[in-house]
N, C-alpha and C positions, 0 to 999 in steps of 0.2 A: 778560740783564737789565742795563740800563745802571746808572747810579748814582742811582736815585730814592730818595726817602724812603719807607721801608716803614711803612705804617700797618696794624697787625695787629688783626683782630677777635678779641680774646683770649677773650671770653666764649664765642664759638662753639666755639673749640678746647678750652676748659675742659669744655663739655658733651660734645664729641666724645670727650675723654679719659675722661669718666665712663662713657659708654656703650660704649666699645671696650676698656676695661681690666678685668681681673679685680680683685676687691677687694684693696687694699693698705693695711695699717695703718701709721701712724707708730709710733715707740717708745712713745708714750703711748696708743696705740689709736685715735687720730683717723684716720678714712678719708682717704687721700691719693691714691687712684687717679687722680682727675681732675687733681690737681696734677701728678702724675707724667706723665700723658699730655700735658698742656699744656707742661710743662717740656721733655720730650723733643722735642715738635714744634718748640718755639721754638729750642732749641739747634741742631737740625739746620738750620732755616731760617737762623739767624745764621751758622753755620759755612759753609754753602754759598754764601750771598749776600754776606757780609761788608759789610753796609750802613754807610755813613758816618753816616746819620741813621735813626732808627727810633723807633716808639712802640707801646705796647700799650694798647688801649682796651677798657674794660669797661662793661657795664650797671651801673647803681647798685643794682639790685635792687628798687627801689620802683616803684609805679605811676607812669605818666607822664601828660602832658597828653592823650595819645591815649585813655586810659581815661576821662578826663573827657568827651571828645567822644563816645565810644562805649564804654559799660561792658562790652560783650561782647568788646572787643578782646583777643585772645590768651586769652580765657576757656576755650578748648578745651584749653589746655595743662595745666591743673591746677597743683598745687603742685610745687616741685622735690623730688626724692628726699631723704629725711632725711639720707643719708650725704653728699650734695653740699653741704648747707647750711653746715656748718662750714668748707668749703673756699673759699666765696665771699670772705671777708675775707682769706684767706691768699694767694689768687692774685695780687692786686696787690702784696703784699709780695714775692712770689717774682719777679715781672717787674721790680720795682725792684731787687731784689738781683742780677738778671741784667744790670743796667745799662741797662734800657730806660726811657725816659720813659713814665710811666703816667698815664692819664686816666680819670676817671669823674665824672659830675655827676648829682646827684639830680634827678629829674623828666624826665630825658632818656634815650634809649636809646644804646647804643654806635654805632648807625648815624648818629645825629645828630651825635655827636662826630667820627666819621670824616669825615662830610660837611663839618663846620666846619673841621677841621684841613686837609682836602684843599683847600678853597677858599682858606684863608689861606696855605697853602704855595704854591699856584699863583700867588697874587697876589705872593708874595715871589720868584717866579721858579724855584721848585723843580719838578721832575717828581715824580710820586707813583705808588706802587703800593700799592693796597689789598689786603691779604691776607685773603681771605674767599671762601667759596663761596656767599654769600647773593645771590640774584638781585635782591633789592631794591636792592642797591648798584650794579647795572648803570647806574642813572640818573646816577651820578657820572662815568661814563666819558666822557672827552672828550680833546682833544689835550693830551697831557702827563699824563693820568690813566688808568691801566690797572688791571684787576682780576685778581689772581692767585689761582687756586684750588689750594691746596696738595694736596688729596686727588687731584685729577685732573692736577696739574702742567700747568695750562693758563693762558695769559695772554690776557686778553680786552681787545681794543681796540674802537674805535667800530664797525668793520666786523664784529667778532666778536659784538657785541651784536645787531646786525641779523640775523646768521646764526643766533644762538641763539634769539632771541625773535620775530623778524620785524618789530620796530619799532626806531626809533632810540632811543638812550639817553635823550634829552630827553622821549620819549614814554612811558617806562616807567611813571611814575605814572598817566598817562591809561589805559594798557593795564591796569594793576592796578585802576584805578577801574571798568573795564568787566568784567573777568573775576573780580575779587576775588583773595583769597589765602587758601586754606584753612588754611595753616600759621599764619597770624596771625589767623584768624577775621574777615577783611575780606570783607564780603558781595558787593560788586560788583553788577552788574545781573543779576537772575535770568534765566537762559536765554541769556545771551550767552557764547559759548565763545571759545576762542583764535583760531580761524579767522575768525570774525565780527569780533572785536576788531581783528585785524590788517588786515582789509579796511576797516573803518571808519577806522582811523588812516592808511591809505594814501590815503583820500579826504579826510580832514579832518586838520588840523594837530594838534588837541588836543580835549579834551572841550568847551571853550568854543565852538570852531568847529563841532563836531558838533551841539551842541544849538541853536546859532544857525541851523544849516541842516538841522534835523531833518526838515523837509518834503521834503528831497531824498533821504532815506534809502530810501524805497520804490522809487525808480528806480535804485538802485545795482545793479550786476551781482553781487549777493550772494544766496546761497540764503536764501529766506524773508525777503527784505528788508522786505516790508510788516509782517510780524509782528515783525521786529526793531525797526522804528520804534515799534511799540506798546509793546514791552518797555522801550525806552529812555525813552519818555515816562512810563511807569508808575513807573520806578525812578530818575527824574531825581535826586532828593535822595540816594538811596543811591550813585549814581555819583559825585557830587561829594564826599560824605562819604568814600567809599572812596579816592578820589584823595588827599584830605587825609591820611587815615591812612597811606597808602603813601608819601607824600612825605617825604623826609628833610629835616631842618632844616639849613640851611647857616650859621646865625648864632647858635649857642648862646653865651650869655654865659659865657665861660670864660677863664681865664688862658692866655696863649699867648706863648711866647718861642721862636722857631725854634732858638736856640742850645741850648735845653733838650733838643732831640731829637738832639743830637750823640751818636753811639754809638762807644764805644771798648772795649767788652767789660765784663764783670762785675768788680766789686770782689771779689777773691778771698776776703778775710776775711769780708765780708758774706755772700756767697753760700755759702761753706763753713759758716758758723754757721747759716744758715737750713736748709741741706741736712742738717746734723747733727741739728738739732732735729726735723725732720720726716721723716727717713729717705729723703732724696732725693739720696743720694750719686752716683748715676749721672747725674743731671741736672747737678750741679755739676762732675763730672769731665769732661763733654764740652762744657760751655758755654765759649765764648770768653771769655778773661779779659784784663784790662788787664795790661800788662807793668810 
């Protein structure tokens, strides 16, 4: 990996820490397994890649504009586990103590902030690596922007998106508008699967072009093309709603100073104090620190 800015999907790794770790109590009994998992993930990433610039990005925890558009958005996930709730406000404190610029904005998801930061950094001439395994973020991949999946240790570029999903990065929201996304409870077009969606987006640039040329769909060399056209016509509104739900925002109104992302390691005193209070000594011991 060259010297890109690392933008870390920290909420995703906080949840991963919760579901992969055994219960761990802090000295006062507060559950900290998710914090420990996130902290160990981050210190390893920072030690191995030694970025010059990096940021951790979190969900703000409240409902977003997507819930206003579609009340059932992510309704299938239910409430977070009780033991995870007290760790939500502690996680940004930990990433700040680790020396990382840390971002969250009420009303928006981490994906929207990652998109906004990525676009602003690219405009400023920086290369970007987004650290996440979330397929929704493949839509941000372009020249100078790659997606790094820590769990798989894979780096995805533009060609990699096509190999993985069968569509170009710019078409990912259109693809999700057609097939939906069960993890986020995005409906898509009922009865349209991945193979059909890939075929449609090979024939049409995007949803707008597809629906403008809907009368051409029955003649496409796709299995069940006539029935496919009927399904598309029936669920036209769902397709465009689903695309909007799946599209990350690239212009979140948020403070941004590229210099704030400069990374030189943790403040030893700040991190040690945090680690002592919450029983995270292993995280502090292995995290890179300022000299």
